[in-house]
Backbone of each chain as ProteinMPNN parsed JSONL, in Angstrom:
{"seq_chain_A": "XXXXXXXXXXXXXXXXXXXXXXXXXXXXXXXXXXXXXXXXXXXXXXXXXXXXXXXXXXXXXXXXXXXXXXX", "coords_chain_A": {"N_chain_A": [[17.524, -2.369, 25.111], [20.083, -4.874, 24.622], [19.702, -8.239, 25.53], [19.805, -11.356, 27.517], [17.363, -12.614, 28.135], [15.733, -14.251, 26.694], [17.029, -16.281, 26.529], [17.612, -17.533, 28.869], [15.068, -17.848, 29.944], [14.142, -19.995, 28.208], [15.956, -21.985, 28.965], [15.19, -22.697, 31.419], [12.785, -23.581, 30.601], [9.971, -22.242, 30.134], [7.083, -20.498, 28.979], [6.59, -17.357, 27.619], [4.563, -16.287, 28.607], [4.478, -17.404, 31.394], [6.729, -16.699, 32.902], [6.069, -13.932, 32.864], [4.019, -13.921, 34.497], [5.411, -14.4, 36.732], [7.086, -12.137, 36.991], [5.146, -10.324, 37.628], [3.906, -8.66, 35.244], [2.771, -7.717, 31.724], [2.248, -10.576, 29.3], [2.712, -8.853, 27.055], [4.909, -7.338, 27.74], [6.943, -8.719, 28.515], [7.156, -9.61, 25.878], [8.371, -7.264, 24.427], [10.456, -6.756, 26.225], [12.366, -8.659, 25.691], [12.79, -8.863, 22.653], [14.022, -6.509, 22.564], [13.064, -3.749, 22.555], [11.779, -2.351, 24.232], [13.174, -0.625, 27.009], [13.372, -1.998, 30.591], [12.23, -0.683, 33.569], [14.479, 0.422, 36.414], [13.842, -0.845, 38.851], [11.736, -3.142, 37.699], [13.555, -4.458, 36.235], [15.753, -5.223, 38.464], [13.803, -7.327, 39.52], [13.503, -9.068, 37.804], [16.251, -10.0, 37.63], [16.177, -11.099, 40.245], [14.793, -12.802, 40.213], [16.167, -15.021, 38.326], [18.172, -15.132, 39.751], [20.727, -14.003, 39.4], [23.321, -11.244, 38.761], [22.055, -7.937, 37.266], [23.81, -7.218, 35.548], [24.368, -9.847, 34.258], [22.425, -10.386, 32.713], [21.163, -7.901, 31.128], [22.797, -6.037, 28.677], [24.867, -3.898, 28.668], [24.786, -0.663, 27.181], [27.034, 1.301, 26.83], [28.843, -0.612, 27.333], [28.663, -2.063, 25.488], [29.188, -0.523, 22.986], [31.427, 0.114, 23.236], [32.913, -2.732, 22.957], [32.62, -2.786, 20.226], [33.921, -0.52, 18.933]], "CA_chain_A": [[18.782, -2.662, 24.895], [20.316, -6.343, 24.17], [19.354, -8.816, 27.137], [19.914, -12.93, 27.563], [16.329, -12.799, 28.926], [14.776, -15.368, 25.934], [17.993, -17.478, 26.605], [17.335, -17.34, 30.548], [13.514, -18.389, 29.766], [14.277, -21.284, 27.674], [16.846, -22.823, 29.751], [14.027, -23.292, 32.457], [11.255, -24.075, 29.945], [9.182, -20.963, 30.695], [7.003, -19.47, 28.286], [6.675, -15.52, 28.044], [3.301, -15.889, 29.751], [5.005, -17.935, 32.91], [7.804, -15.165, 33.087], [5.351, -12.581, 32.887], [3.188, -13.941, 35.798], [6.329, -14.546, 37.745], [7.543, -10.941, 37.298], [3.744, -9.622, 37.634], [3.579, -7.898, 34.223], [1.962, -8.761, 30.805], [2.932, -11.348, 28.133], [3.594, -8.092, 25.723], [5.935, -6.372, 27.929], [7.99, -9.58, 28.334], [7.665, -9.663, 24.505], [8.924, -6.148, 24.408], [11.594, -6.383, 26.68], [13.323, -9.799, 24.978], [13.319, -8.249, 21.487], [14.508, -4.957, 22.949], [11.794, -2.822, 21.844], [11.569, -1.683, 25.416], [14.079, -1.24, 28.44], [13.072, -2.223, 32.002], [12.807, 0.13, 34.497], [15.556, -0.285, 37.563], [13.038, -1.742, 39.854], [11.833, -4.06, 37.352], [15.528, -4.905, 35.963], [15.848, -5.813, 39.899], [12.585, -8.305, 39.543], [13.846, -10.151, 36.625], [17.692, -10.442, 37.876], [16.25, -11.583, 41.574], [13.977, -14.077, 39.62], [17.082, -15.455, 37.737], [19.241, -15.318, 40.798], [21.783, -13.593, 38.6], [23.368, -10.056, 38.835], [21.632, -7.388, 36.402], [24.511, -6.976, 34.098], [24.385, -10.904, 33.511], [21.038, -10.497, 31.586], [21.181, -6.824, 30.272], [23.955, -5.742, 28.136], [25.109, -2.422, 28.979], [24.775, 0.108, 26.09], [28.261, 1.553, 26.628], [30.139, -1.575, 27.197], [28.501, -2.969, 24.11], [29.739, -0.208, 22.233], [32.938, 0.113, 23.4], [33.708, -3.608, 22.271], [32.369, -2.535, 18.846], [35.252, 0.221, 18.489]], "C_chain_A": [[18.966, -4.706, 25.124], [19.717, -7.208, 25.449], [19.413, -10.522, 26.76], [18.239, -13.282, 28.096], [15.491, -14.285, 28.553], [15.652, -16.75, 26.34], [17.768, -18.115, 28.097], [16.256, -18.512, 30.758], [13.438, -19.866, 29.727], [14.841, -22.334, 28.441], [15.998, -23.415, 30.882], [12.681, -23.193, 31.731], [10.029, -23.311, 29.838], [8.566, -20.456, 29.107], [6.923, -17.811, 28.558], [5.45, -15.573, 28.915], [3.711, -16.313, 31.274], [6.006, -16.817, 33.312], [6.875, -14.208, 33.425], [4.488, -12.699, 34.026], [4.459, -14.036, 37.145], [6.924, -12.762, 37.991], [6.282, -9.725, 37.741], [3.962, -8.513, 36.477], [2.977, -8.66, 32.986], [2.732, -9.59, 30.026], [3.635, -10.043, 27.111], [4.552, -7.527, 26.735], [7.233, -7.414, 28.273], [8.718, -9.832, 27.017], [8.908, -8.457, 24.083], [10.457, -5.894, 24.549], [12.74, -7.413, 25.788], [13.87, -9.307, 23.614], [13.758, -6.643, 21.744], [14.04, -3.587, 22.545], [11.467, -1.618, 23.171], [12.571, -2.134, 26.811], [13.081, -0.991, 29.598], [13.188, -0.993, 32.592], [14.009, -0.985, 35.564], [15.046, -1.117, 38.329], [12.564, -2.952, 39.137], [12.816, -5.165, 36.733], [15.691, -6.047, 37.156], [15.113, -7.208, 40.115], [12.951, -9.547, 38.967], [15.322, -10.47, 37.303], [17.716, -11.276, 38.974], [15.646, -13.122, 40.875], [15.071, -14.981, 39.173], [18.286, -16.153, 38.563], [20.622, -14.876, 40.295], [21.974, -12.008, 39.083], [22.787, -9.311, 37.578], [22.067, -7.302, 35.26], [25.075, -8.414, 33.597], [23.319, -11.355, 32.481], [21.1, -9.31, 30.619], [22.539, -6.598, 29.872], [23.995, -4.341, 28.241], [25.624, -1.676, 27.459], [26.141, 0.471, 25.572], [29.12, 0.505, 26.443], [30.194, -2.133, 25.544], [29.275, -2.339, 23.252], [30.876, 0.325, 22.024], [33.769, -0.99, 23.075], [33.534, -3.396, 21.04], [33.701, -1.901, 18.22], [36.87, -0.6, 18.979]], "O_chain_A": [[18.177, -5.508, 25.622], [19.254, -6.54, 26.374], [19.021, -10.856, 25.642], [18.07, -14.443, 28.468], [14.926, -15.088, 29.295], [15.21, -17.894, 26.449], [17.799, -19.339, 28.223], [16.346, -19.58, 31.364], [13.007, -20.689, 30.535], [14.306, -23.435, 28.572], [16.155, -24.59, 31.213], [11.65, -22.771, 32.256], [9.033, -23.888, 29.403], [9.323, -20.103, 28.202], [7.192, -17.242, 29.616], [5.398, -14.873, 29.926], [3.326, -15.652, 32.238], [5.706, -16.097, 34.264], [7.056, -13.651, 34.508], [4.162, -11.657, 34.594], [4.245, -13.731, 38.318], [7.121, -12.306, 39.117], [6.491, -8.561, 38.08], [4.216, -7.384, 36.899], [2.704, -9.86, 33.017], [3.945, -9.377, 30.024], [4.724, -10.135, 26.545], [5.363, -6.991, 25.979], [8.384, -6.978, 28.296], [9.899, -10.087, 26.779], [10.01, -8.685, 23.585], [11.304, -5.349, 23.841], [13.785, -6.966, 25.315], [15.074, -9.288, 23.361], [13.705, -5.783, 20.865], [14.695, -2.577, 22.284], [11.069, -0.457, 23.085], [12.737, -3.202, 27.401], [12.224, -0.108, 29.64], [14.089, -0.22, 32.267], [14.291, -2.182, 35.595], [15.65, -2.158, 38.588], [12.845, -3.992, 39.732], [12.767, -6.393, 36.791], [15.747, -7.268, 37.01], [15.648, -8.114, 40.754], [12.809, -10.692, 39.396], [15.357, -11.685, 37.498], [18.64, -12.073, 39.141], [16.08, -14.255, 41.086], [14.932, -16.046, 39.776], [19.008, -17.123, 38.329], [21.62, -15.398, 40.791], [21.053, -11.457, 39.687], [22.96, -10.005, 36.576], [21.436, -7.283, 34.202], [25.985, -8.457, 32.769], [23.316, -12.309, 31.704], [21.096, -9.544, 29.41], [23.447, -6.926, 30.636], [23.042, -3.669, 27.846], [26.589, -2.042, 26.787], [26.544, 0.213, 24.438], [30.023, 0.529, 25.606], [31.096, -2.445, 24.767], [30.082, -3.017, 22.615], [31.318, 0.865, 21.01], [34.974, -0.826, 22.883], [34.472, -3.889, 20.414], [34.401, -2.416, 17.348], [37.943, -0.083, 18.669]]}, "seq_chain_B": "XXXXXXXXXXXXXXXXXXXXXXXXXXXXXXXXXXXXXXXXXXXXXXXXXXXXXXXXXXXXXXXXXXXXXXXXXXXXXXXXXXXXXXXXXXXXXXXXXXXXXXXXXXXXXXXXXXXXXXXXXXXXXXXXXXXXXXXXXXX", "coords_chain_B": {"N_chain_B": [[0.046, -6.1, 19.9], [-2.564, -7.581, 20.93], [-5.757, -5.994, 21.689], [-7.316, -6.647, 23.697], [-5.325, -8.385, 25.362], [-4.446, -6.193, 26.453], [-5.819, -5.537, 28.545], [-5.405, -4.584, 31.136], [-6.342, -4.677, 34.869], [-6.173, -2.364, 35.996], [-7.029, -0.898, 33.578], [-9.466, -2.078, 33.215], [-10.995, -0.978, 35.605], [-10.628, 1.724, 34.668], [-11.745, 1.774, 32.265], [-14.804, 1.192, 34.031], [-15.06, 3.411, 35.164], [-15.567, 5.112, 32.806], [-18.075, 4.23, 31.712], [-19.827, 5.299, 33.701], [-19.161, 7.468, 34.003], [-20.209, 8.39, 31.359], [-22.853, 7.916, 31.575], [-23.431, 9.616, 33.626], [-22.938, 12.096, 32.14], [-25.28, 11.779, 30.02], [-27.257, 11.885, 31.726], [-27.149, 14.664, 32.749], [-27.162, 16.177, 30.206], [-29.465, 15.664, 28.437], [-31.539, 16.491, 30.129], [-30.676, 18.957, 30.411], [-30.649, 20.155, 27.451], [-33.425, 19.689, 27.081], [-34.312, 21.634, 28.83], [-33.468, 24.122, 28.058], [-34.591, 24.139, 25.542], [-37.277, 24.577, 25.561], [-37.029, 27.15, 27.234], [-37.184, 27.096, 29.863], [-35.498, 27.517, 31.552], [-33.454, 29.952, 33.333], [-31.569, 32.816, 34.018], [-29.09, 32.235, 36.849], [-29.318, 30.028, 37.351], [-28.909, 28.662, 34.674], [-26.679, 28.884, 33.459], [-25.529, 27.232, 35.54], [-26.859, 24.815, 34.731], [-26.077, 24.421, 32.081], [-23.521, 24.352, 32.678], [-22.625, 22.085, 33.861], [-23.007, 19.248, 32.169], [-20.518, 19.088, 31.11], [-18.943, 18.388, 33.0], [-18.968, 15.942, 33.795], [-17.214, 15.456, 31.563], [-14.659, 16.572, 31.821], [-14.508, 14.666, 34.116], [-13.567, 12.267, 32.854], [-10.843, 13.243, 31.658], [-9.605, 13.102, 34.255], [-10.534, 10.782, 34.971], [-8.703, 9.269, 33.358], [-5.855, 10.365, 34.046], [-6.126, 8.997, 36.498], [-6.092, 5.978, 35.947], [-3.365, 6.235, 34.539], [-2.138, 6.449, 36.747], [-2.669, 3.992, 38.367], [-2.105, 2.188, 36.713], [-0.403, -1.013, 36.731], [1.349, -2.217, 35.172], [4.35, -1.202, 33.579], [5.079, -1.182, 30.877], [2.636, -1.322, 29.166], [1.264, 0.947, 30.504], [3.452, 2.838, 29.414], [3.142, 2.653, 26.603], [0.225, 3.881, 26.659], [1.006, 6.184, 27.57], [2.493, 7.527, 25.121], [0.368, 7.168, 23.416], [-1.488, 8.745, 24.232], [0.054, 11.332, 23.967], [0.313, 11.351, 21.346], [-2.119, 11.895, 20.799], [-2.557, 14.518, 21.814], [-0.767, 16.143, 20.156], [-1.916, 15.819, 17.683], [-4.513, 16.687, 17.923], [-4.183, 19.556, 18.93], [-2.803, 20.39, 16.618], [-4.589, 19.626, 14.66], [-6.754, 21.818, 15.675], [-4.986, 24.134, 15.225], [-4.782, 24.438, 12.92], [-7.504, 24.223, 11.812], [-8.043, 26.513, 13.068], [-7.155, 29.089, 11.682], [-7.787, 28.65, 9.36], [-10.638, 29.248, 9.848], [-10.198, 32.237, 10.713], [-9.434, 33.055, 8.254], [-11.854, 32.687, 6.979], [-12.495, 30.44, 5.667], [-13.737, 27.839, 6.701], [-16.149, 26.975, 8.402], [-17.121, 28.18, 11.862], [-16.288, 26.235, 14.618], [-18.025, 24.574, 17.474], [-16.595, 24.771, 20.74], [-16.297, 22.299, 22.223], [-16.097, 20.106, 20.574], [-13.208, 19.877, 20.585], [-12.877, 17.727, 22.336], [-13.736, 15.479, 20.864], [-12.072, 15.248, 18.724], [-9.689, 14.85, 20.099], [-10.031, 11.637, 21.283], [-10.266, 10.549, 18.997], [-7.445, 11.154, 18.344], [-6.454, 9.752, 19.78], [-6.789, 7.284, 18.807], [-5.141, 7.338, 16.34], [-2.824, 7.697, 18.062], [-2.289, 4.981, 18.785], [-2.585, 3.546, 16.522], [0.187, 4.226, 15.552], [1.662, 3.347, 17.957], [1.371, 0.612, 17.355], [2.416, 0.741, 14.66], [5.397, 1.189, 14.88], [5.858, -0.162, 17.536], [4.938, -2.727, 17.224], [2.303, -3.071, 19.142], [-0.6, -1.854, 20.121], [-3.352, -0.36, 21.316], [-7.039, 0.403, 21.153]], "CA_chain_B": [[-0.8, -6.908, 20.627], [-4.011, -7.524, 21.235], [-6.693, -5.054, 22.591], [-7.673, -8.025, 24.733], [-4.222, -8.425, 26.063], [-3.843, -5.253, 27.409], [-6.82, -5.206, 29.32], [-5.163, -4.852, 33.002], [-6.611, -4.783, 35.928], [-6.519, -0.923, 35.99], [-7.611, -0.244, 32.453], [-10.772, -2.528, 33.395], [-11.515, 0.144, 36.257], [-10.994, 3.121, 33.985], [-13.536, 1.578, 31.617], [-16.245, 1.058, 34.507], [-15.381, 4.991, 35.468], [-15.993, 5.555, 31.796], [-19.301, 3.863, 31.7], [-20.507, 6.013, 34.765], [-19.355, 9.517, 33.563], [-20.954, 8.581, 30.372], [-24.225, 7.502, 32.033], [-23.907, 10.473, 34.341], [-22.977, 12.949, 30.804], [-26.0, 11.478, 29.559], [-28.334, 12.699, 32.726], [-26.834, 16.147, 32.241], [-27.438, 17.172, 28.812], [-30.498, 15.293, 28.322], [-32.394, 17.566, 30.941], [-30.422, 20.488, 30.008], [-31.143, 20.18, 25.959], [-34.761, 20.064, 27.049], [-34.569, 22.879, 29.734], [-33.32, 25.422, 27.283], [-35.524, 24.286, 24.206], [-38.572, 25.181, 26.009], [-36.946, 27.881, 27.593], [-37.611, 26.421, 31.314], [-33.973, 27.74, 32.786], [-33.084, 31.348, 33.402], [-30.671, 33.712, 35.4], [-28.263, 31.859, 37.668], [-29.684, 28.628, 37.077], [-29.142, 28.429, 33.081], [-25.025, 28.963, 34.299], [-25.303, 25.806, 36.08], [-27.225, 23.733, 33.864], [-25.437, 24.797, 31.105], [-22.073, 23.934, 32.624], [-23.011, 20.473, 34.052], [-22.8, 18.125, 31.227], [-18.881, 19.671, 30.945], [-18.384, 18.027, 34.681], [-18.433, 14.113, 33.607], [-15.842, 15.073, 30.355], [-13.536, 16.579, 32.762], [-14.241, 13.641, 34.808], [-13.05, 11.562, 31.879], [-9.496, 13.221, 32.002], [-9.589, 12.741, 35.958], [-10.203, 8.586, 34.976], [-7.1, 8.751, 32.868], [-4.722, 10.339, 34.95], [-6.184, 8.128, 37.521], [-5.558, 5.166, 35.133], [-1.975, 6.459, 34.798], [-1.353, 6.287, 38.584], [-2.982, 2.649, 38.743], [-1.49, 1.078, 35.937], [0.889, -1.378, 37.542], [2.263, -2.697, 33.663], [5.129, -0.262, 33.345], [5.164, -1.294, 29.616], [1.364, -0.566, 29.158], [2.002, 2.567, 30.503], [4.477, 3.67, 28.377], [2.03, 2.796, 25.106], [-0.502, 4.443, 26.864], [1.48, 7.751, 27.412], [2.819, 7.781, 23.97], [-1.049, 7.18, 23.037], [-1.771, 10.101, 24.563], [1.09, 12.554, 23.394], [-0.176, 11.723, 20.001], [-3.773, 12.784, 20.957], [-2.247, 16.017, 22.23], [-0.448, 16.55, 19.359], [-2.822, 15.896, 17.0], [-5.618, 17.627, 18.726], [-3.532, 20.933, 18.802], [-2.542, 20.262, 15.077], [-6.366, 19.95, 14.154], [-7.407, 23.19, 16.317], [-4.443, 25.522, 15.014], [-5.316, 24.257, 11.414], [-8.891, 25.054, 12.185], [-7.95, 28.084, 13.611], [-6.371, 29.673, 10.795], [-8.774, 28.064, 8.059], [-11.571, 29.677, 10.434], [-9.611, 33.197, 10.504], [-9.226, 33.649, 6.752], [-13.148, 32.518, 6.785], [-12.728, 29.215, 4.622], [-14.385, 27.254, 7.288], [-17.426, 27.532, 9.593], [-17.056, 27.727, 13.195], [-16.897, 24.801, 15.333], [-17.805, 24.47, 19.048], [-15.425, 24.119, 21.285], [-15.979, 20.695, 22.642], [-15.633, 19.198, 19.644], [-11.91, 19.271, 20.754], [-12.533, 16.969, 22.821], [-14.08, 14.262, 20.038], [-10.753, 15.053, 17.914], [-8.663, 14.347, 20.933], [-10.411, 10.94, 21.413], [-9.863, 10.371, 17.681], [-6.294, 11.138, 18.489], [-5.686, 8.54, 20.362], [-6.946, 6.018, 17.817], [-3.982, 7.796, 15.498], [-1.485, 7.333, 18.53], [-2.471, 3.275, 18.866], [-2.037, 2.984, 15.221], [1.505, 4.884, 16.111], [2.14, 2.578, 18.592], [1.293, -0.486, 16.402], [3.643, 0.642, 13.524], [6.753, 1.244, 15.894], [6.683, -1.305, 18.468], [4.08, -3.95, 17.304], [1.62, -3.218, 20.405], [-1.837, -0.772, 20.014], [-4.704, -0.279, 21.905], [-8.024, 1.578, 20.985]], "C_chain_B": [[-2.175, -6.494, 20.392], [-4.892, -6.764, 21.774], [-6.833, -5.976, 23.816], [-6.381, -8.412, 25.804], [-3.776, -7.528, 26.837], [-4.726, -4.732, 28.559], [-6.521, -5.582, 31.145], [-6.256, -4.477, 33.71], [-7.447, -3.162, 36.165], [-7.282, -0.059, 34.735], [-9.157, -1.008, 32.82], [-11.481, -1.28, 34.339], [-11.598, 1.267, 35.832], [-12.488, 2.693, 33.121], [-14.969, 1.553, 32.333], [-16.175, 2.82, 34.849], [-16.109, 5.58, 33.824], [-17.521, 5.654, 31.727], [-20.293, 4.897, 32.466], [-20.543, 7.502, 34.264], [-20.299, 9.477, 32.384], [-22.312, 8.728, 30.469], [-24.586, 9.395, 32.76], [-24.191, 12.068, 33.071], [-24.568, 13.195, 30.063], [-27.788, 12.474, 30.493], [-28.604, 14.015, 33.281], [-27.73, 16.635, 31.193], [-28.851, 16.889, 28.617], [-31.941, 16.423, 28.492], [-31.989, 19.578, 30.29], [-30.813, 20.968, 28.679], [-32.406, 20.493, 25.863], [-35.121, 21.572, 27.847], [-34.276, 24.381, 28.543], [-34.09, 25.429, 26.02], [-36.747, 24.863, 24.763], [-38.372, 26.114, 27.26], [-37.235, 27.816, 28.86], [-36.34, 27.103, 32.6], [-33.874, 29.387, 32.498], [-32.291, 31.829, 34.528], [-29.54, 32.636, 35.521], [-28.225, 30.39, 37.216], [-29.045, 27.981, 35.614], [-27.601, 28.219, 33.281], [-24.847, 27.394, 34.659], [-25.554, 24.637, 35.203], [-26.556, 23.585, 32.814], [-24.022, 24.008, 31.382], [-22.024, 22.179, 32.955], [-22.731, 19.459, 33.241], [-21.068, 18.231, 30.89], [-18.631, 18.614, 32.142], [-18.094, 16.481, 34.325], [-17.469, 14.039, 32.308], [-14.943, 15.632, 30.828], [-13.168, 15.732, 33.644], [-13.193, 12.505, 34.018], [-11.761, 11.951, 31.942], [-9.293, 12.862, 32.829], [-9.092, 11.124, 35.193], [-8.923, 8.647, 34.355], [-6.28, 9.264, 33.341], [-5.087, 9.397, 36.121], [-5.784, 6.723, 37.107], [-4.292, 5.475, 34.941], [-1.351, 5.893, 35.777], [-1.638, 4.885, 38.774], [-2.658, 1.575, 37.78], [-0.329, 0.355, 36.451], [2.138, -1.911, 36.47], [3.283, -1.513, 33.322], [5.29, -0.17, 31.774], [3.92, -0.732, 28.812], [1.088, 0.498, 29.26], [2.622, 3.474, 29.864], [3.57, 3.551, 27.079], [0.968, 3.522, 25.307], [-0.455, 6.263, 26.622], [1.468, 8.307, 26.095], [1.461, 7.959, 23.31], [-1.317, 8.817, 23.116], [-1.073, 11.538, 24.214], [0.907, 12.54, 22.123], [-1.556, 12.27, 19.881], [-3.393, 13.785, 20.562], [-1.847, 16.43, 21.04], [-1.187, 16.976, 18.119], [-4.064, 16.958, 17.023], [-5.112, 19.36, 18.339], [-3.208, 21.285, 17.392], [-3.653, 20.853, 14.501], [-6.331, 21.653, 14.432], [-6.412, 24.477, 15.655], [-4.621, 25.75, 13.423], [-6.533, 24.795, 11.1], [-9.003, 26.467, 12.276], [-7.997, 29.034, 12.72], [-7.144, 29.788, 9.408], [-10.269, 29.282, 8.502], [-11.657, 31.345, 10.248], [-10.222, 33.646, 9.556], [-11.187, 33.053, 6.044], [-13.577, 31.556, 5.697], [-13.442, 28.104, 5.013], [-15.487, 27.775, 8.05], [-16.815, 27.303, 10.913], [-17.451, 26.878, 13.823], [-16.869, 25.052, 17.002], [-16.692, 24.082, 19.842], [-15.046, 22.799, 21.664], [-16.392, 19.81, 22.024], [-14.182, 18.662, 19.622], [-11.804, 18.175, 21.426], [-12.795, 14.985, 22.11], [-12.926, 13.941, 19.487], [-9.592, 14.744, 18.709], [-8.915, 12.665, 21.39], [-9.81, 10.303, 19.923], [-8.097, 10.304, 17.735], [-5.563, 9.971, 18.697], [-6.014, 7.054, 19.716], [-5.354, 6.234, 16.833], [-2.616, 7.1, 16.286], [-1.449, 5.765, 19.046], [-1.756, 2.957, 17.661], [-0.457, 3.314, 15.085], [2.104, 3.833, 16.519], [2.135, 0.813, 17.664], [2.309, -0.381, 15.473], [4.896, 0.63, 14.109], [7.118, 0.438, 16.673], [5.312, -2.4, 18.124], [2.555, -4.088, 18.175], [0.668, -2.14, 20.204], [-2.865, -1.29, 20.426], [-5.737, 0.563, 21.54], [-8.69, 1.796, 21.778]], "O_chain_B": [[-2.712, -5.508, 19.887], [-4.703, -6.973, 22.972], [-6.267, -5.72, 24.878], [-6.608, -8.7, 26.979], [-2.953, -7.713, 27.733], [-4.475, -3.791, 29.311], [-7.037, -6.333, 31.973], [-7.169, -3.915, 33.104], [-8.62, -2.859, 36.382], [-7.891, 1.008, 34.814], [-10.098, -0.243, 32.611], [-12.432, -0.659, 33.864], [-12.435, 2.031, 36.315], [-13.664, 3.043, 33.221], [-16.029, 1.764, 31.743], [-17.222, 3.462, 34.776], [-17.052, 6.371, 33.789], [-18.164, 6.703, 31.691], [-21.355, 5.272, 31.97], [-21.435, 8.344, 34.152], [-21.147, 10.364, 32.288], [-22.972, 9.448, 29.72], [-25.54, 10.134, 32.513], [-25.159, 12.829, 33.066], [-25.014, 14.271, 29.664], [-28.737, 13.169, 30.129], [-29.56, 14.468, 33.911], [-28.754, 17.31, 31.294], [-29.572, 17.886, 28.618], [-32.795, 16.897, 27.742], [-32.554, 20.63, 29.993], [-31.297, 22.097, 28.607], [-32.826, 21.269, 25.005], [-35.98, 22.389, 27.513], [-34.956, 25.402, 28.44], [-34.287, 26.484, 25.417], [-37.163, 25.841, 24.142], [-39.166, 26.075, 28.2], [-37.756, 28.895, 29.138], [-36.302, 27.147, 33.83], [-34.246, 29.889, 31.438], [-32.306, 31.4, 35.682], [-29.054, 32.153, 34.498], [-27.247, 29.764, 36.809], [-28.738, 26.79, 35.583], [-27.335, 27.018, 33.23], [-24.123, 26.581, 34.084], [-24.769, 23.721, 34.958], [-26.375, 22.408, 32.505], [-23.493, 23.24, 30.579], [-21.447, 21.308, 32.306], [-22.037, 18.602, 33.789], [-20.521, 17.252, 30.382], [-17.722, 17.865, 31.783], [-17.023, 15.942, 34.605], [-16.979, 12.973, 31.934], [-13.923, 15.258, 30.249], [-12.023, 15.68, 34.094], [-12.207, 12.01, 34.562], [-11.098, 10.996, 32.349], [-8.539, 11.902, 32.667], [-8.012, 10.576, 34.969], [-8.012, 8.018, 34.894], [-5.319, 8.518, 33.155], [-4.101, 9.014, 36.75], [-5.073, 6.16, 37.94], [-3.746, 4.475, 35.408], [-0.389, 5.126, 35.805], [-0.761, 4.357, 39.457], [-2.862, 0.371, 37.94], [0.716, 0.981, 36.631], [3.342, -2.013, 36.703], [2.731, -0.72, 32.559], [5.641, 0.928, 31.343], [4.055, 0.141, 27.955], [0.669, 1.172, 28.319], [2.378, 4.677, 29.772], [3.323, 4.633, 26.546], [0.488, 3.987, 24.273], [-1.139, 7.115, 26.056], [0.76, 9.26, 25.77], [1.371, 8.956, 22.593], [-1.323, 9.725, 22.284], [-1.648, 12.627, 24.218], [1.235, 13.555, 21.509], [-1.98, 12.98, 18.968], [-3.575, 14.222, 19.425], [-2.626, 17.279, 20.606], [-1.157, 18.093, 17.603], [-4.363, 17.824, 16.2], [-5.698, 20.129, 17.577], [-3.345, 22.449, 17.017], [-3.82, 21.977, 14.028], [-5.981, 22.516, 13.627], [-6.873, 25.613, 15.551], [-4.614, 26.821, 12.817], [-6.687, 25.689, 10.267], [-9.757, 27.296, 11.767], [-8.858, 29.902, 12.863], [-7.126, 30.719, 8.604], [-10.807, 29.993, 7.653], [-12.676, 31.886, 9.817], [-11.21, 34.38, 9.592], [-11.54, 33.091, 4.865], [-14.582, 31.657, 4.993], [-13.855, 27.324, 4.155], [-15.646, 28.976, 8.267], [-16.066, 26.344, 11.101], [-18.633, 26.535, 13.855], [-15.953, 25.574, 17.638], [-15.956, 23.133, 19.576], [-13.951, 22.25, 21.543], [-16.962, 18.821, 22.486], [-13.79, 17.635, 19.068], [-10.778, 17.508, 21.29], [-12.386, 13.892, 22.501], [-12.504, 12.785, 19.525], [-8.549, 14.398, 18.153], [-7.903, 12.23, 21.94], [-8.835, 9.552, 19.964], [-7.532, 9.383, 17.146], [-4.6, 9.41, 18.175], [-5.563, 5.971, 20.087], [-4.574, 5.29, 16.703], [-1.737, 6.393, 15.792], [-0.488, 5.424, 19.736], [-0.696, 2.336, 17.586], [0.158, 2.5, 14.396], [2.951, 3.264, 15.831], [3.142, 0.112, 17.563], [3.116, -1.306, 15.383], [5.593, -0.249, 13.602], [8.296, 0.105, 16.803], [4.748, -2.812, 19.137], [1.775, -5.012, 17.946], [1.344, -1.121, 20.061], [-3.333, -2.382, 20.106], [-5.368, 1.736, 21.582], [-9.488, 2.728, 21.676]]}, "name": "protein", "num_of_chains": 2, "seq": "XXXXXXXXXXXXXXXXXXXXXXXXXXXXXXXXXXXXXXXXXXXXXXXXXXXXXXXXXXXXXXXXXXXXXXXXXXXXXXXXXXXXXXXXXXXXXXXXXXXXXXXXXXXXXXXXXXXXXXXXXXXXXXXXXXXXXXXXXXXXXXXXXXXXXXXXXXXXXXXXXXXXXXXXXXXXXXXXXXXXXXXXXXXXXXXXXXXXXXXXXXXXXXXXXX"}
């Protein structure tokens, strides 16, 4: 799933490891989410959204909205 | 992903369980082999002694299930489940192919417990598949 995680992380000068520790997952998990290889569960997506103090849809791009824009 | 990076707390706990179960396996197997080789065991005791080495192996499967329950990192858990599915598909395929070859007399009969060894080899296949498709794998 497309997302703005890398941008939000960079704005705070956090490494992937820093973010991983804050949301209590491995650095590999952060990398997999950032690169769109893995879609986080809803609880993890909420944890990420709460950490950045933003709604989920500000961080993760809805696949259906993305495809409707393309049309 | 390096194997080291995937060593979560749950994974370390799983490894300790595997070590203890392996020791228990040796503890059951060695006396059983000795006892049967020297015709020291017979009757009902023979059945019990023959089955004892299987119990730690069954414990390995339980430990794996426990690991999946305890693993807190959902991405790592997903990688492990994918690896296990690959192992299952690989093992069932090997067993099916071998079964037909055996049936038509092209290969010799193999003891059933070797299926566990094939399953662990299948895990390695799953790890390679994870590495190729997601860039992350663990053996």
